[in-house]
C-alpha positions in Angstrom: 58.6 86.1 67.6 60.7 86.9 70.7 59.9 90.0 72.7 62.0 93.0 71.8 64.7 94.1 74.2 64.0 96.9 76.6 66.2 99.3 74.7 65.9 98.9 71.0 69.0 99.4 68.9 68.5 102.9 67.6 71.7 103.3 65.6 71.0 100.5 63.1 68.1 100.0 60.7 69.1 96.7 59.3 67.4 94.7 62.1 63.9 96.2 61.4 61.5 93.6 60.2 63.4 90.6 61.6 63.4 88.8 64.9 65.1 90.6 67.8 68.4 89.0 69.0 68.6 87.3 72.3 69.1 89.7 75.2 72.1 87.7 76.3 73.9 88.9 73.2 72.2 92.2 72.2 75.2 93.2 70.1 75.5 90.0 68.0 76.4 91.0 64.5 77.8 94.4 65.4 81.4 95.3 64.7 83.0 97.7 67.2 86.5 99.2 67.2 88.0 100.4 70.5 91.1 102.6 70.7 93.6 102.5 73.6 92.1 99.1 74.5 95.2 97.2 75.7 94.6 98.0 79.3 92.5 100.1 81.7 89.1 101.4 80.6 89.6 100.3 77.0 90.2 96.7 77.9 87.2 96.6 80.2 85.0 98.2 77.5 86.2 95.7 74.9 85.5 92.8 77.3 82.0 94.0 78.0 81.1 94.6 74.4 82.5 91.2 73.4 80.4 89.5 76.1 77.4 91.2 74.7 78.0 89.5 71.3 79.9 92.2 69.3 82.9 91.5 67.1 85.5 93.7 68.7 88.8 95.2 67.4 91.3 96.2 70.1 93.6 99.0 68.9 96.7 99.9 70.9 100.1 101.3 70.2 101.6 98.3 72.0 100.6 95.7 69.3 101.8 92.8 71.4 99.6 94.0 74.3 96.6 94.4 72.0 97.0 90.8 70.8 97.4 89.5 74.3 94.3 91.4 75.4 92.3 90.1 72.5 93.3 86.5 73.4 92.6 87.0 77.1 89.0 88.2 76.6 88.2 86.3 73.4 87.6 82.9 74.9 83.8 82.7 74.6 82.4 80.4 71.9 82.0 82.2 68.6 83.8 85.3 69.8 85.5 87.4 67.3 88.3 89.7 68.6 91.2 91.3 66.9 94.3 92.8 68.5 95.9 95.4 66.3 98.6 98.1 66.3 97.2 101.6 66.4 98.8 105.0 66.8 95.9 107.5 67.1 98.3 110.4 66.4 99.2 109.0 63.0 96.7 109.1 60.1 98.2 106.2 58.1 98.2 104.0 61.2 94.6 104.8 61.9 93.6 104.2 58.3 95.4 100.9 58.3 93.7 99.9 61.6 90.2 100.7 60.3 90.9 99.0 56.9 92.1 95.8 58.7 89.0 95.8 60.9 86.6 96.1 58.0 88.5 93.4 56.0 88.5 90.9 58.8 85.3 91.7 60.7 83.1 93.8 58.4 81.9 97.4 58.3 82.4 99.3 61.6 79.1 99.9 63.4 80.6 101.7 66.4 83.9 103.4 67.0 84.9 103.9 70.7 87.5 106.6 71.0 89.1 105.8 74.3 92.8 106.5 74.1 93.9 109.3 76.4 96.7 110.5 78.6 97.1 113.0 81.4 99.8 115.1 83.1 99.2 116.4 86.6 101.0 119.3 88.3 101.3 123.1 88.3 100.5 124.6 84.9 103.7 126.6 84.7 105.8 123.4 85.4 104.2 121.3 82.7 106.7 120.5 79.9 105.7 121.7 76.5 106.0 118.2 75.1 103.6 116.9 77.7 101.0 119.6 76.8 101.4 119.0 73.1 101.2 115.2 73.5 97.9 115.5 75.4 96.3 117.5 72.6 97.7 115.0 70.0 96.2 112.0 71.7 93.1 113.4 73.5 91.9 115.8 70.9 93.4 115.2 67.5 93.4 111.4 67.9 89.7 111.5 68.4 89.1 114.0 65.6 91.1 111.8 63.3 89.0 108.7 64.1 85.7 110.6 63.6 86.8 112.0 60.3 87.9 108.5 59.1 84.8 106.5 60.1 81.8 108.9 59.9 81.7 109.4 56.1 81.2 105.7 55.5 78.7 105.5 58.4 76.7 108.4 56.8 76.7 106.6 53.5 75.2 103.5 55.1 72.7 105.6 57.1 73.7 104.2 60.4 76.6 104.3 62.9 77.8 105.5 66.2 80.9 107.2 67.6 81.4 107.0 71.4 84.0 109.4 72.7 85.4 108.6 76.2 85.8 112.0 77.7 85.8 112.9 81.4 84.0 114.8 84.0 86.8 117.3 83.2 84.8 118.1 80.1 82.5 120.1 82.4 84.8 121.0 85.3 88.5 121.9 85.6 90.4 120.6 88.6 93.5 122.4 89.7 96.5 120.5 88.5 94.9 119.2 85.4 94.8 122.4 83.3 95.8 120.9 79.9 94.0 117.7 80.4 90.8 119.6 81.3 91.3 121.8 78.2 91.5 118.7 76.0 88.3 117.3 77.4 86.5 120.6 77.0 87.7 120.7 73.4 86.4 117.2 72.9 83.0 118.2 74.3 82.7 121.2 72.0 83.8 119.3 68.9 81.5 116.4 69.6 78.6 118.9 70.1 79.2 120.5 66.7 79.7 117.3 64.8 76.5 115.9 66.3 74.6 118.9 65.0 76.0 118.3 61.5 74.9 114.7 61.7 71.3 115.3 62.8 69.0 113.2 60.7 71.7 111.0 59.1 71.3 108.0 61.3 74.8 108.5 62.8 75.0 109.1 66.5 77.7 110.8 68.6 78.0 110.2 72.3 80.2 111.4 75.1 80.9 109.3 78.2 82.2 111.4 81.0 83.4 109.4 84.1 84.9 110.8 87.2 88.2 109.6 88.6 88.7 105.9 87.5 91.1 103.4 89.1 93.6 103.3 86.2 97.3 104.1 85.8 96.3 107.4 84.3 94.8 108.6 87.6 97.4 107.3 90.0 98.1 109.7 92.8 95.0 111.8 92.2 92.1 112.5 94.5 88.4 111.8 93.8 86.8 114.5 96.0 83.6 113.5 97.8 82.9 110.7 95.3 84.3 107.2 95.2 87.0 106.1 92.8 85.3 104.3 89.9 86.2 100.9 88.5 86.8 100.3 84.9 83.8 97.9 84.9 81.5 100.8 85.9 82.6 102.8 82.9 82.3 99.7 80.6 78.7 99.2 81.8 78.0 102.8 80.9 79.5 102.4 77.4 77.5 99.2 76.8 74.3 101.0 77.8 74.9 104.0 75.5 75.8 101.7 72.6 72.4 100.0 73.1 70.6 103.2 73.8 72.3 106.1 72.0 72.2 109.5 73.6 74.7 112.4 73.7 75.9 112.9 77.3 76.5 110.1 79.8 78.0 110.9 83.2 79.5 108.2 85.5 78.2 108.3 88.2 74.9 109.8 87.1 74.8 112.3 89.9 77.5 114.3 88.3 75.0 115.4 85.6 72.8 117.0 88.1 75.7 118.8 89.8 77.0 120.3 86.5 73.5 121.5 85.6 73.1 123.0 89.1 76.5 124.8 88.8 75.5 126.3 85.5 72.5 128.0 87.1 74.3 129.4 90.1 75.8 132.9 90.3 79.5 133.2 90.2 80.4 133.1 93.9 78.0 130.2 94.6 79.3 128.3 91.6 82.9 128.8 92.8 82.0 127.6 96.3 80.3 124.5 94.8 83.4 123.8 92.6 85.7 124.1 95.6 83.5 121.7 97.6 83.1 119.0 95.0 86.0 119.2 92.5 89.3 117.8 93.9 92.4 119.9 94.0 94.9 117.6 92.4 97.8 119.9 93.3 97.0 119.4 97.0 96.4 115.7 96.5 99.6 114.9 94.7 102.0 115.2 97.6 104.4 112.7 96.1 105.1 113.5 92.4 107.2 110.3 92.1 104.1 108.1 92.1 103.3 109.4 88.6 106.8 109.7 87.3 107.0 106.3 85.5 103.6 106.8 83.8 104.2 110.3 82.7 107.7 109.5 81.4 106.3 106.6 79.4 103.4 108.5 77.9 105.8 111.3 76.8 108.5 109.2 75.3 107.2 105.7 74.5 104.1 107.1 72.8 101.9 104.6 74.5 98.3 106.0 74.9 96.5 105.1 78.1 92.8 104.9 78.7 
């Protein structure tokens, strides 16, 4: 019998009592659905999970882009990828997406809630439609996915939901008021659902990256840390799928800083926040660099991740 992998697959019981899968494809036999996966973080996550052997469903509001992405990353022998239309703000669309995945690939082992959008600027200048849209995608889109997949996972006694949040789940940069509010809401909801699922075999995880080099973050600052690549986030997602745990920060140092800040008195905490958390109002000297992205996400209803 082959030696077990370093990180056993905690979210599934069906492998117990049989040989461990090769470490080159630790996710062989798993079915994973990723939302907002036509580009950016979602695309990188889908590629990494597929390379690890998973059957991956790519959901995106741009159905053509989802199909193209599946074709682009699905060239490995035996790879199973689907590119499907998905509007996370619409329940029938989400239901149809999940139904198609299960019909063509099998029961969903892991749902990666990745779709998200962001508006940057002074809070009083934010259009109401932009604020509502962020809550529709970043919060209700995730809640919708969890409510649709978790009941079946609980019946099977195994499953995993990974929510791609943000370091803004713990801090609140100036210029990102609504975005930070949505990510704080996602943290609170995930915490409560995780408590309800304790002992069921279904895991909930939050991946909280800093500023990532995607269209969503164009024109924003990173503070004292480096801008992350989508591959770095994808590596973190793969690791948490293999080794489920609740909170994952990218980079890891952010975890220590948030814990330190929680222990400090008010003035010291504010000073640390000022030192480490970028002021996006000061950084965004040219609002035009975000104009095309923000107009598209408000009117074309195309989630970004």
